[in-house]
Every structure is written in structure tokens, then in C-alpha cells.
MDTraj code that builds the backbone (N, CA, C; nanometers):
import mdtraj as md
import numpy as np

residues = "MET ARG VAL TYR GLN SER GLU ASN THR GLU ILE GLY GLY ALA PHE MET LYS LYS PRO THR GLU MET LEU SER GLU GLU HIS GLN HIS ILE LEU LYS VAL ILE ASP ALA MET GLU THR GLU CYS GLY SER ILE GLU SER GLY LYS ALA VAL ASP SER GLU PHE PHE ARG ASP ALA VAL ASP PHE ILE ARG ASN TYR ALA ASP ARG PHE HIS HIS SER LYS GLU GLU ASP ILE LEU PHE LYS GLU LEU CYS LYS ASP THR VAL GLN LEU HIS CYS ASN PRO VAL GLU GLN MET LEU TYR GLU HIS ASP LEU GLY ARG LYS PHE VAL LYS GLY ILE GLU GLU GLY LEU LYS LYS GLY SER LYS THR LYS VAL VAL GLU ASN ALA ARG GLY TYR SER GLU LEU LEU ARG GLU HIS ILE TYR LYS GLU ASP ASN VAL LEU TYR PRO MET ALA ASP MET ALA LEU GLY ASN GLU ALA GLN LYS SER MET ILE LYS LYS PHE LYS GLU ALA GLU GLU LYS LYS PHE SER LYS GLY THR LYS GLU ARG TYR LEU ASP ILE ALA ASN LYS LEU GLY ARG ARG ASN THR ARG ARG LYS THR GLY".split()
xyz = np.array([
    [0.0836, -0.1188, 0.0000],
    [0.0000, 0.0000, 0.0000],
    [0.0875, 0.1243, 0.0000],
    [0.0469, 0.2245, -0.0786],
    [0.1247, 0.3467, -0.0880],
    [0.1050, 0.4310, 0.0372],
    [0.2158, 0.4862, 0.0883],
    [0.2075, 0.5771, 0.2019],
    [0.1417, 0.7057, 0.1551],
    [0.0465, 0.7564, 0.2348],
    [-0.0171, 0.8819, 0.2000],
    [0.0863, 0.9931, 0.2042],
    [0.0940, 1.0708, 0.0981],
    [0.1890, 1.1809, 0.0903],
    [0.1150, 1.3099, 0.0630],
    [0.1511, 1.4132, 0.1388],
    [0.0898, 1.5435, 0.1217],
    [0.2003, 1.6466, 0.1056],
    [0.1605, 1.7679, 0.0736],
    [0.2593, 1.8734, 0.0665],
    [0.3130, 1.8993, 0.2063],
    [0.4436, 1.9233, 0.2173],
    [0.5034, 1.9456, 0.3479],
    [0.4628, 2.0803, 0.4057],
    [0.4676, 2.0900, 0.5371],
    [0.4351, 2.2121, 0.6074],
    [0.5625, 2.2871, 0.6409],
    [0.5618, 2.4174, 0.6185],
    [0.6793, 2.4975, 0.6507],
    [0.6732, 2.5394, 0.7970],
    [0.7763, 2.5037, 0.8719],
    [0.7830, 2.5360, 1.0142],
    [0.9160, 2.6028, 1.0422],
    [0.9099, 2.7264, 1.0848],
    [1.0334, 2.7979, 1.1158],
    [1.1286, 2.8049, 0.9995],
    [1.0743, 2.8185, 0.8786],
    [1.1589, 2.8298, 0.7611],
    [1.2017, 2.6971, 0.7032],
    [1.1680, 2.5870, 0.7703],
    [1.2052, 2.4533, 0.7213],
    [1.0787, 2.3765, 0.6849],
    [1.0905, 2.2911, 0.5856],
    [0.9756, 2.2110, 0.5450],
    [0.9789, 2.0769, 0.6171],
    [0.8654, 2.0429, 0.6794],
    [0.8546, 1.9184, 0.7548],
    [0.7312, 1.8420, 0.7092],
    [0.7277, 1.7144, 0.7413],
    [0.6119, 1.6323, 0.7078],
    [0.4898, 1.6812, 0.7842],
    [0.3755, 1.6671, 0.7199],
    [0.2511, 1.6990, 0.7882],
    [0.2171, 1.5869, 0.8866],
    [0.1352, 1.6175, 0.9878],
    [0.0965, 1.5139, 1.0851],
    [0.0351, 1.3906, 1.0186],
    [-0.0473, 1.4132, 0.9163],
    [-0.1119, 1.3004, 0.8487],
    [-0.0105, 1.2097, 0.7792],
    [0.0961, 1.2676, 0.7274],
    [0.1983, 1.1862, 0.6617],
    [0.2750, 1.1038, 0.7640],
    [0.2977, 1.1623, 0.8813],
    [0.3631, 1.0876, 0.9896],
    [0.2778, 0.9667, 1.0300],
    [0.1481, 0.9895, 1.0423],
    [0.0574, 0.8809, 1.0803],
    [0.0526, 0.7728, 0.9730],
    [0.0540, 0.8139, 0.8470],
    [0.0506, 0.7176, 0.7373],
    [0.1760, 0.6310, 0.7345],
    [0.2899, 0.6894, 0.7665],
    [0.4135, 0.6110, 0.7725],
    [0.4056, 0.5069, 0.8842],
    [0.3415, 0.5426, 0.9948],
    [0.3221, 0.4455, 1.1033],
    [0.2328, 0.3308, 1.0579],
    [0.1397, 0.3602, 0.9701],
    [0.0528, 0.2554, 0.9143],
    [0.1347, 0.1439, 0.8494],
    [0.2443, 0.1779, 0.7864],
    [0.3239, 0.0777, 0.7153],
    [0.3811, -0.0277, 0.8105],
    [0.4176, 0.0140, 0.9306],
    [0.4682, -0.0813, 1.0308],
    [0.3546, -0.1714, 1.0792],
    [0.2368, -0.1131, 1.0955],
    [0.1203, -0.1911, 1.1381],
    [0.0824, -0.2929, 1.0310],
    [0.0852, -0.2507, 0.9057],
    [0.0520, -0.3421, 0.7962],
    [0.1507, -0.4574, 0.7849],
    [0.2757, -0.4321, 0.8205],
    [0.3773, -0.5378, 0.8173],
    [0.3387, -0.6503, 0.9143],
    [0.2897, -0.6113, 1.0318],
    [0.2478, -0.7106, 1.1315],
    [0.1185, -0.7788, 1.0873],
    [0.0282, -0.7045, 1.0267],
    [-0.0959, -0.7629, 0.9764],
    [-0.0660, -0.8670, 0.8681],
    [0.0263, -0.8352, 0.7774],
    [0.0673, -0.9318, 0.6747],
    [0.1145, -1.0621, 0.7386],
    [0.1985, -1.0471, 0.8410],
    [0.2544, -1.1649, 0.9084],
    [0.1449, -1.2452, 0.9782],
    [0.0483, -1.1759, 1.0398],
    [-0.0608, -1.2457, 1.1076],
    [-0.1464, -1.3236, 1.0091],
    [-0.1723, -1.2640, 0.8943],
    [-0.2538, -1.3336, 0.7937],
    [-0.1837, -1.4590, 0.7430],
    [-0.0528, -1.4489, 0.7240],
    [0.0239, -1.5669, 0.6811],
    [0.0215, -1.6745, 0.7887],
    [0.0362, -1.6321, 0.9143],
    [0.0343, -1.7272, 1.0264],
    [-0.1015, -1.7954, 1.0368],
    [-0.2086, -1.7200, 1.0154],
    [-0.3429, -1.7793, 1.0190],
    [-0.3584, -1.8847, 0.9093],
    [-0.3046, -1.8549, 0.7912],
    [-0.3106, -1.9519, 0.6820],
    [-0.2380, -2.0804, 0.7168],
    [-0.1245, -2.0683, 0.7854],
    [-0.0487, -2.1874, 0.8260],
    [-0.1256, -2.2696, 0.9282],
    [-0.1923, -2.2013, 1.0217],
    [-0.2720, -2.2719, 1.1227],
    [-0.3883, -2.3442, 1.0564],
    [-0.4523, -2.2774, 0.9616],
    [-0.5646, -2.3389, 0.8902],
    [-0.5206, -2.4581, 0.8072],
    [-0.3895, -2.4638, 0.7752],
    [-0.3346, -2.5775, 0.6996],
    [-0.2862, -2.6890, 0.7913],
    [-0.3063, -2.6722, 0.9210],
    [-0.2719, -2.7788, 1.0149],
    [-0.1605, -2.7485, 1.1127],
    [-0.0947, -2.6343, 1.0999],
    [0.0149, -2.5985, 1.1896],
    [-0.0396, -2.5642, 1.3287],
    [0.0374, -2.5958, 1.4301],
    [-0.0001, -2.5596, 1.5667],
    [0.0098, -2.4085, 1.5849],
    [-0.0661, -2.3556, 1.6797],
    [-0.0616, -2.2128, 1.7092],
    [0.0728, -2.1789, 1.7725],
    [0.1407, -2.0808, 1.7169],
    [0.2684, -2.0335, 1.7701],
    [0.2377, -1.9223, 1.8705],
    [0.2316, -1.9592, 1.9987],
    [0.1924, -1.8634, 2.1020],
    [0.2876, -1.7455, 2.1109],
    [0.4163, -1.7712, 2.0919],
    [0.5141, -1.6627, 2.1000],
    [0.4896, -1.5602, 1.9889],
    [0.4611, -1.6071, 1.8683],
    [0.4316, -1.5167, 1.7576],
    [0.3142, -1.4262, 1.7923],
    [0.2052, -1.4850, 1.8397],
    [0.0860, -1.4056, 1.8673],
    [0.1042, -1.3154, 1.9891],
    [0.1838, -1.3588, 2.0861],
    [0.2123, -1.2698, 2.1998],
    [0.2888, -1.1469, 2.1521],
    [0.3849, -1.1678, 2.0622],
    [0.4596, -1.0546, 2.0048],
    [0.3659, -0.9635, 1.9257],
    [0.2783, -1.0242, 1.8464],
    [0.1855, -0.9460, 1.7639],
    [0.0906, -0.8641, 1.8513],
    [0.0371, -0.9265, 1.9552],
    [-0.0541, -0.8562, 2.0460],
    [0.0193, -0.7446, 2.1199],
    [0.1413, -0.7719, 2.1636],
    [0.2229, -0.6699, 2.2298],
    [0.2425, -0.5493, 2.1381],
    [0.2753, -0.5748, 2.0128],
    [0.2943, -0.4675, 1.9152],
    [0.1644, -0.3897, 1.8932],
    [0.0556, -0.4616, 1.8736],
    [-0.0725, -0.3962, 1.8464],
    [-0.1152, -0.3103, 1.9654],
    [-0.1068, -0.3674, 2.0856],
    [-0.1516, -0.2953, 2.2045],
    [-0.0685, -0.1688, 2.2284],
    [0.0616, -0.1808, 2.2094],
    [0.1487, -0.0705, 2.2483],
    [0.1872, 0.0231, 2.1337],
    [0.2133, -0.0309, 2.0154],
    [0.2492, 0.0573, 1.9035],
    [0.1236, 0.1024, 1.8279],
    [0.0455, 0.0063, 1.7785],
    [-0.0705, 0.0430, 1.6967],
    [-0.1738, 0.1211, 1.7777],
    [-0.1982, 0.0798, 1.9009],
    [-0.3053, 0.1419, 1.9792],
    [-0.2535, 0.2543, 2.0698],
    [-0.1651, 0.2194, 2.1625],
    [-0.1196, 0.3185, 2.2611],
    [-0.0390, 0.4312, 2.1977],
    [0.0388, 0.4004, 2.0945],
    [0.1262, 0.4982, 2.0302],
    [0.0568, 0.5670, 1.9123],
    [0.0039, 0.4878, 1.8180],
    [-0.0529, 0.5437, 1.6953],
    [-0.1977, 0.5905, 1.7127],
    [-0.2867, 0.5019, 1.7554],
    [-0.4272, 0.5384, 1.7667],
    [-0.4500, 0.6500, 1.8673],
    [-0.3698, 0.6535, 1.9722],
    [-0.3887, 0.7595, 2.0719],
    [-0.3564, 0.8962, 2.0137],
    [-0.2607, 0.9034, 1.9219],
    [-0.2311, 1.0318, 1.8571],
    [-0.3479, 1.0747, 1.7689],
    [-0.4120, 0.9783, 1.7063],
    [-0.5303, 1.0110, 1.6268],
    [-0.6441, 1.0565, 1.7180],
    [-0.6722, 0.9772, 1.8204],
    [-0.7878, 1.0043, 1.9046],
    [-0.7706, 1.1303, 1.9901],
    [-0.6526, 1.1485, 2.0467],
    [-0.6305, 1.2594, 2.1403],
    [-0.5899, 1.3897, 2.0718],
    [-0.5426, 1.3805, 1.9478],
    [-0.4920, 1.5017, 1.8811],
    [-0.5645, 1.5272, 1.7495],
    [-0.5470, 1.4407, 1.6501],
    [-0.6056, 1.4653, 1.5180],
    [-0.7579, 1.4726, 1.5229],
    [-0.8213, 1.3705, 1.5823],
    [-0.9676, 1.3667, 1.5824],
    [-1.0263, 1.4849, 1.6590],
    [-0.9637, 1.5204, 1.7713],
    [-1.0138, 1.6341, 1.8498],
    [-1.0028, 1.7634, 1.7695],
    [-0.8959, 1.7748, 1.6915],
    [-0.8776, 1.8931, 1.6078],
    [-0.9871, 1.8990, 1.5013],
    [-1.0191, 1.7843, 1.4440],
    [-1.1198, 1.7798, 1.3385],
    [-1.2619, 1.8041, 1.3908],
    [-1.2815, 1.7861, 1.5207],
    [-1.4148, 1.8039, 1.5794],
    [-1.4377, 1.9446, 1.6358],
    [-1.3400, 2.0306, 1.6225],
    [-1.3566, 2.1686, 1.6701],
    [-1.4601, 2.2408, 1.5837],
    [-1.5320, 2.3334, 1.6452],
    [-1.6369, 2.4078, 1.5743],
    [-1.5819, 2.4890, 1.4575],
    [-1.4548, 2.5265, 1.4680],
    [-1.3945, 2.6100, 1.3637],
    [-1.3554, 2.5313, 1.2388],
    [-1.3545, 2.3990, 1.2486],
    [-1.3146, 2.3143, 1.1353],
    [-1.4373, 2.2768, 1.0539],
    [-1.4312, 2.3076, 0.9270],
    [-1.5438, 2.2807, 0.8373],
    [-1.5178, 2.1528, 0.7574],
    [-1.6018, 2.0508, 0.7816],
    [-1.5933, 1.9254, 0.7066],
    [-1.7303, 1.8943, 0.6485],
    [-1.7315, 1.8531, 0.5224],
    [-1.8580, 1.8161, 0.4588],
    [-1.9197, 1.6960, 0.5292],
    [-1.8364, 1.6002, 0.5634],
    [-1.8821, 1.4795, 0.6340],
    [-1.7694, 1.4355, 0.7261],
    [-1.7937, 1.4396, 0.8554],
    [-1.6878, 1.4076, 0.9513],
    [-1.6899, 1.2578, 0.9849],
    [-1.5860, 1.1834, 0.9460],
    [-1.5836, 1.0382, 0.9671],
    [-1.5254, 0.9951, 1.1018],
    [-1.4998, 1.0906, 1.1919],
    [-1.4313, 1.0593, 1.3173],
    [-1.5068, 0.9556, 1.3998],
    [-1.6375, 0.9683, 1.4091],
    [-1.7155, 0.8739, 1.4894],
    [-1.6974, 0.7305, 1.4401],
    [-1.6977, 0.7111, 1.3088],
    [-1.6769, 0.5781, 1.2511],
    [-1.5365, 0.5273, 1.2786],
    [-1.4365, 0.6156, 1.2707],
    [-1.2980, 0.5763, 1.2983],
    [-1.2823, 0.5311, 1.4436],
    [-1.3473, 0.6037, 1.5359],
    [-1.3409, 0.5670, 1.6780],
    [-1.4067, 0.4312, 1.7024],
    [-1.5195, 0.4084, 1.6356],
    [-1.5883, 0.2799, 1.6471],
    [-1.4964, 0.1664, 1.6008],
    [-1.4261, 0.1879, 1.4904],
    [-1.3379, 0.0838, 1.4375],
    [-1.2168, 0.0607, 1.5282],
    [-1.1665, 0.1654, 1.5919],
    [-1.0588, 0.1469, 1.6896],
    [-1.1061, 0.0548, 1.8028],
    [-1.2273, 0.0801, 1.8537],
    [-1.2809, -0.0015, 1.9627],
    [-1.3052, -0.1449, 1.9172],
    [-1.3544, -0.1615, 1.7961],
    [-1.3771, -0.2961, 1.7429],
    [-1.2447, -0.3712, 1.7315],
    [-1.1394, -0.3028, 1.6888],
    [-1.0070, -0.3643, 1.6807],
    [-0.9599, -0.4128, 1.8164],
    [-0.9861, -0.3344, 1.9211],
    [-0.9454, -0.3742, 2.0566],
    [-1.0181, -0.5017, 2.1009],
    [-1.1426, -0.5171, 2.0583],
    [-1.2175, -0.6387, 2.0920],
    [-1.1578, -0.7602, 2.0225],
    [-1.1141, -0.7434, 1.8986],
    [-1.0500, -0.8545, 1.8273],
    [-0.9197, -0.8951, 1.8970],
    [-0.8430, -0.7970, 1.9417],
    [-0.7158, -0.8267, 2.0101],
    [-0.7426, -0.9016, 2.1402],
    [-0.8447, -0.8586, 2.2122],
    [-0.8828, -0.9292, 2.3352],
    [-0.9219, -1.0729, 2.3030],
    [-0.9902, -1.0924, 2.1896],
    [-1.0304, -1.2267, 2.1476],
    [-0.9109, -1.3152, 2.1158],
    [-0.8054, -1.2560, 2.0551],
    [-0.6827, -1.3329, 2.0287],
    [-0.6239, -1.3815, 2.1601],
    [-0.6159, -1.2928, 2.2583],
    [-0.5597, -1.3291, 2.3894],
    [-0.6420, -1.4388, 2.4562],
    [-0.7730, -1.4268, 2.4487],
    [-0.8598, -1.5285, 2.5092],
    [-0.8409, -1.6629, 2.4403],
    [-0.8253, -1.6602, 2.3076],
    [-0.8018, -1.7834, 2.2327],
    [-0.6718, -1.8499, 2.2729],
    [-0.5672, -1.7690, 2.2957],
    [-0.4379, -1.8230, 2.3385],
    [-0.4498, -1.8880, 2.4759],
    [-0.5205, -1.8225, 2.5680],
    [-0.5354, -1.8752, 2.7040],
    [-0.6140, -2.0052, 2.7059],
    [-0.7149, -2.0150, 2.6178],
    [-0.7987, -2.1343, 2.6134],
    [-0.7429, -2.2422, 2.5220],
    [-0.6353, -2.2084, 2.4487],
    [-0.5790, -2.3043, 2.3547],
    [-0.6721, -2.3315, 2.2381],
    [-0.7500, -2.2292, 2.1992],
    [-0.8478, -2.2453, 2.0918],
    [-0.7928, -2.1899, 1.9605],
    [-0.7566, -2.2803, 1.8687],
    [-0.7108, -2.2374, 1.7361],
    [-0.8162, -2.1509, 1.6673],
    [-0.9396, -2.1979, 1.6745],
    [-1.0486, -2.1294, 1.6049],
    [-1.0626, -1.9860, 1.6521],
    [-1.0602, -1.9658, 1.7827],
    [-1.0775, -1.8317, 1.8388],
    [-0.9603, -1.7413, 1.8029],
    [-0.8387, -1.7956, 1.8055],
    [-0.7205, -1.7168, 1.7695],
    [-0.7305, -1.6724, 1.6238],
    [-0.7588, -1.7671, 1.5342],
    [-0.7621, -1.7363, 1.3910],
    [-0.8768, -1.6418, 1.3572],
    [-0.9953, -1.6673, 1.4126],
    [-1.1107, -1.5818, 1.3824],
    [-1.0839, -1.4368, 1.4212],
    [-1.0267, -1.4174, 1.5376],
    [-1.0024, -1.2812, 1.5855],
    [-0.8823, -1.2161, 1.5171],
    [-0.7800, -1.2955, 1.4866],
    [-0.6643, -1.2408, 1.4143],
    [-0.7048, -1.1988, 1.2732],
    [-0.7851, -1.2811, 1.2070],
    [-0.8334, -1.2460, 1.0728],
    [-0.9289, -1.1265, 1.0796],
    [-1.0133, -1.1252, 1.1823],
    [-1.1055, -1.0131, 1.1985],
    [-1.0312, -0.8820, 1.2164],
    [-0.9284, -0.8850, 1.2997],
    [-0.8480, -0.7635, 1.3222],
    [-0.7780, -0.7218, 1.1935],
    [-0.7188, -0.8177, 1.1254],
    [-0.6429, -0.7874, 1.0037],
    [-0.7307, -0.7257, 0.8955],
    [-0.8481, -0.7850, 0.8746],
    [-0.9391, -0.7329, 0.7722],
    [-0.9892, -0.5934, 0.8093],
    [-1.0236, -0.5758, 0.9356],
    [-1.0710, -0.4462, 0.9829],
    [-0.9651, -0.3379, 0.9631],
    [-0.8421, -0.3673, 1.0077],
    [-0.7368, -0.2657, 1.0020],
    [-0.6941, -0.2344, 0.8588],
    [-0.6950, -0.3336, 0.7704],
    [-0.6624, -0.3044, 0.6298],
    [-0.7612, -0.2019, 0.5734],
    [-0.8899, -0.2261, 0.5943],
    [-0.9925, -0.1347, 0.5444],
    [-0.9837, 0.0002, 0.6154],
    [-0.9604, -0.0033, 0.7451],
    [-0.9515, 0.1183, 0.8267],
    [-0.8352, 0.2067, 0.7796],
    [-0.7208, 0.1461, 0.7594],
    [-0.6029, 0.2205, 0.7138],
    [-0.6259, 0.2773, 0.5742],
    [-0.6903, 0.1999, 0.4887],
    [-0.7197, 0.2493, 0.3536],
    [-0.8077, 0.3746, 0.3620],
    [-0.9098, 0.3702, 0.4459],
    [-1.0009, 0.4851, 0.4591],
    [-0.9279, 0.6070, 0.5155],
    [-0.8398, 0.5843, 0.6109],
    [-0.7668, 0.6974, 0.6672],
    [-0.6706, 0.7576, 0.5653],
    [-0.5944, 0.6721, 0.4980],
    [-0.4946, 0.7217, 0.4021],
    [-0.5589, 0.7895, 0.2808],
    [-0.6752, 0.7398, 0.2395],
    [-0.7345, 0.7873, 0.1148],
    [-0.8537, 0.8820, 0.1309],
    [-0.9091, 0.8885, 0.2521],
    [-1.0242, 0.9764, 0.2740],
    [-0.9980, 1.0749, 0.3887],
    [-0.9754, 1.0208, 0.5084],
    [-0.9646, 1.1072, 0.6270],
    [-0.8445, 1.2009, 0.6222],
    [-0.7268, 1.1464, 0.5906],
    [-0.6069, 1.2301, 0.5940],
    [-0.6081, 1.3410, 0.4888],
    [-0.6445, 1.3107, 0.3634],
    [-0.6551, 1.4204, 0.2662],
    [-0.7591, 1.5248, 0.3088],
    [-0.8689, 1.4767, 0.3695],
    [-0.9725, 1.5671, 0.4185],
    [-0.9169, 1.6574, 0.5291],
    [-0.8380, 1.5985, 0.6184],
    [-0.7785, 1.6750, 0.7281],
    [-0.6811, 1.7792, 0.6753],
    [-0.6023, 1.7421, 0.5751],
    [-0.5059, 1.8370, 0.5182],
    [-0.5760, 1.9591, 0.4593],
    [-0.6926, 1.9379, 0.3997],
    [-0.7670, 2.0490, 0.3401],
    [-0.8349, 2.1348, 0.4464],
    [-0.8781, 2.0698, 0.5553],
    [-0.9567, 2.1403, 0.6570],
    [-0.8722, 2.2149, 0.7598],
    [-0.7525, 2.1640, 0.7877],
    [-0.6709, 2.2205, 0.8950],
    [-0.5697, 2.3204, 0.8403],
    [-0.5632, 2.4357, 0.9034],
    [-0.4689, 2.5389, 0.8620],
    [-0.3275, 2.5094, 0.9074],
    [-0.2361, 2.5947, 0.8633],
    [-0.0941, 2.5757, 0.8934],
    [-0.0647, 2.5774, 1.0428],
    [-0.1284, 2.6689, 1.1155],
    [-0.1035, 2.6789, 1.2596],
    [-0.1506, 2.5537, 1.3326],
    [-0.2650, 2.5020, 1.2913],
    [-0.3159, 2.3785, 1.3529],
    [-0.2213, 2.2626, 1.3250],
    [-0.1671, 2.2569, 1.2035],
    [-0.0732, 2.1503, 1.1671],
    [0.0537, 2.1593, 1.2512],
    [0.1041, 2.2791, 1.2680],
    [0.2252, 2.2987, 1.3491],
    [0.2006, 2.2563, 1.4933],
    [0.0848, 2.2960, 1.5459],
    [0.0496, 2.2599, 1.6836],
    [0.0400, 2.1083, 1.6999],
    [-0.0165, 2.0408, 1.6002],
    [-0.0301, 1.8957, 1.6070],
    [0.1052, 1.8255, 1.6056],
    [0.1969, 1.8752, 1.5238],
    [0.3307, 1.8158, 1.5188],
    [0.3975, 1.8241, 1.6563],
    [0.3819, 1.9396, 1.7211],
    [0.4376, 1.9581, 1.8553],
    [0.3717, 1.8620, 1.9542],
    [0.2397, 1.8494, 1.9458],
    [0.1663, 1.7604, 2.0360],
    [0.2028, 1.6140, 2.0101],
    [0.2250, 1.5773, 1.8846],
    [0.2680, 1.4412, 1.8519],
    [0.3983, 1.4088, 1.9242],
    [0.4933, 1.5005, 1.9166],
    [0.6238, 1.4788, 1.9793],
    [0.6096, 1.4654, 2.1298],
    [0.5281, 1.5520, 2.1886],
    [0.5065, 1.5467, 2.3333],
    [0.4394, 1.4155, 2.3743],
    [0.3430, 1.3709, 2.2939],
    [0.2721, 1.2459, 2.3241],
    [0.3673, 1.1266, 2.3161],
    [0.4540, 1.1254, 2.2157],
    [0.5508, 1.0159, 2.2010],
    [0.6424, 1.0098, 2.3227],
    [0.6909, 1.1255, 2.3662],
    [0.7830, 1.1297, 2.4803],
    [0.7134, 1.0888, 2.6091],
    [0.5853, 1.1214, 2.6196],
    [0.5096, 1.0883, 2.7406],
    [0.4750, 0.9408, 2.7478],
    [0.4353, 0.8841, 2.6351],
    [0.3875, 0.7452, 2.6341],
    [0.4988, 0.6424, 2.6214],
    [0.6087, 0.6795, 2.5538],
    [0.7173, 0.5849, 2.5294],
    [0.8478, 0.6392, 2.5851],
    [0.9117, 0.5611, 2.6693],
    [1.0443, 0.5981, 2.7180],
    [1.1453, 0.5793, 2.6044],
    [1.2636, 0.6323, 2.6233],
    [1.3659, 0.6262, 2.5191],
    [1.3949, 0.4814, 2.4782],
    [1.3898, 0.4561, 2.3499],
    [1.4199, 0.3230, 2.2979],
    [1.2984, 0.2324, 2.2819],
    [1.1830, 0.2718, 2.3418],
    [1.0643, 0.1857, 2.3354],
    [1.0071, 0.1795, 2.1946],
    [0.9978, 0.2940, 2.1285],
    [0.9473, 0.2967, 1.9912],
    [1.0327, 0.2068, 1.9022],
    [1.1637, 0.2171, 1.9163],
    [1.2557, 0.1363, 1.8355],
    [1.2370, -0.0129, 1.8635],
    [1.2089, -0.0463, 1.9882],
    [1.1881, -0.1870, 2.0237],
    [1.0668, -0.2430, 1.9507],
    [0.9604, -0.1641, 1.9424],
    [0.8405, -0.2126, 1.8735],
    [0.8591, -0.2169, 1.7223],
    [0.9390, -0.1263, 1.6692],
    [0.9696, -0.1344, 1.5264],
    [1.0537, -0.2577, 1.4974],
    [1.1402, -0.2950, 1.5922],
    [1.2184, -0.4186, 1.5778],
    [1.1261, -0.5404, 1.5762],
    [1.0228, -0.5394, 1.6608],
    [0.9262, -0.6501, 1.6630],
    [0.8556, -0.6588, 1.5280],
    [0.8132, -0.5433, 1.4748],
    [0.7464, -0.5421, 1.3438],
    [0.8378, -0.5968, 1.2353],
    [0.9633, -0.5577, 1.2390],
    [1.0589, -0.6054, 1.1381],
    [1.0862, -0.7548, 1.1536],
    [1.0935, -0.8006, 1.2788],
    [1.1161, -0.9439, 1.3036],
    [0.9995, -1.0272, 1.2489],
    [0.8774, -0.9836, 1.2778],
    [0.7601, -1.0556, 1.2276],
    [0.7517, -1.0457, 1.0758],
    [0.7936, -0.9310, 1.0209],
    [0.7934, -0.9135, 0.8761],
    [0.8932, -1.0052, 0.8073],
    [1.0129, -1.0195, 0.8671],
    [1.1144, -1.1096, 0.8095],
    [1.0671, -1.2542, 0.8147],
    [1.0033, -1.2899, 0.9232],
    [0.9500, -1.4259, 0.9377],
    [0.8452, -1.4511, 0.8291],
    [0.7637, -1.3508, 0.8042],
    [0.6593, -1.3624, 0.7028],
    [0.7212, -1.3800, 0.5640],
    [0.8275, -1.3043, 0.5361],
    [0.8960, -1.3138, 0.4064],
    [0.9536, -1.4535, 0.3854],
    [1.0150, -1.5066, 0.4926],
    [1.0720, -1.6427, 0.4825],
    [0.9641, -1.7454, 0.4560],
    [0.8485, -1.7287, 0.5198],
    [0.7378, -1.8222, 0.5002],
    [0.6912, -1.8221, 0.3556],
    [0.6829, -1.7022, 0.2971],
    [0.6305, -1.6896, 0.1608],
    [0.7291, -1.7408, 0.0558],
    [0.8594, -1.7284, 0.0869],
    [0.9611, -1.7684, -0.0119],
    [1.0159, -1.9067, 0.0162],
    [0.9869, -1.9581, 0.1373],
    [1.0444, -2.0866, 0.1759],
    [0.9703, -2.2050, 0.1176],
])
top = md.Topology()
chain = top.add_chain()
for i, resn in enumerate(residues, 1):
    res = top.add_residue(resn, chain, resSeq=i)
    for name in ("N", "CA", "C"):
        top.add_atom(name, md.element.get_by_symbol(name[0]), res)
traj = md.Trajectory(xyz[None], top)
């Protein structure tokens, strides 16, 4: 999937990525884990035993990077900005995006419950449910919500969001934590590549 790209914002005489482009780049790491989960589900459906370590890593990544790190920036910063009275949107999709975030959390909880009960069916159903939901969700954000936000939000709002993004990252993740989760995404991605080519 192509990363959403917008015109850069000028900040203090320098051109920087817009908040929406930063969020879209984070989507690529999430999609890497989703790809790996879908491949793992296919292997389980072909008779392979559930790899608990794989799914624990995937759930850890989703809970902390996709949700606590990425979704929280959307919910606490971008979505709140889009819901201000001063922002004019023809159709505001924020409510639907929030619903899908909550639905994703239910799927992740279902994966954990499946692991605890040793239920292949429950693990696969919820992993596939999460993967399908997030693929569609990311597509809608990259192709509808983010371009809409770029048109609706002025330069000052964009600058403020970039600052808030940085503050949120520092508050939620200690030094090195973000890199650790990107390492998990890359590890699961490499495993997925080996599976497909092996």
C-alpha cells in the first residue's frame, strides 16, 4: 500500500512532514504485522499448531504501538482537532474511525482469550477479523480522512499537532521503546517473508 503523501508544512523556515503523513508512515509498520498475522493464520488453517510466541509478540505490538502509540495520537490530537467548531468538514468520519478502533481492541482481546484457552479457532477468527478491519480502516484513513484533514486544517493547527505528537511520544514511550516495537514489526515481517519464499 502506498504511504499517504501530502505537501510538506513549513515550520520555522524549514519544510517538515505533515501530521497526516507521519501517521501514514506508522501505518506501514502496522501493515507489516498484519501481513505476518494473515500468513500465520493460513499456516494454522493448513494444520500448523498455534505459535503462542508469535501471537504474543503481535498482540504486544498492536496494544502498544498500533493502539497506545498510533491510535492515541489520532484520538487525542487529530480527531479532536477535526471536531472543533472552527473546522469545516462536509462529512466528519471521526465517529466511525473511533468505532473501528474499539472494534479492533475487541478482536485483540479475542486473540488473547483464544491463546489462554488453547483455541485455534478463536485465535484465527479474531486475528483475521483484526487484520481485515485494520486493512480497510487504514485504507479509509490514508485515502479519505487524511486528505480531508489536510484540506480542513490550517498551517497553525498543523504545526500545533506536530508539537503535540512529539510530546505524546515522549510521554507514552520511554527512550528506545518505539525502536523496540519497530524491531518486533521487522522481526515478524522477516518471518513472514521467509514463510512466503520458503
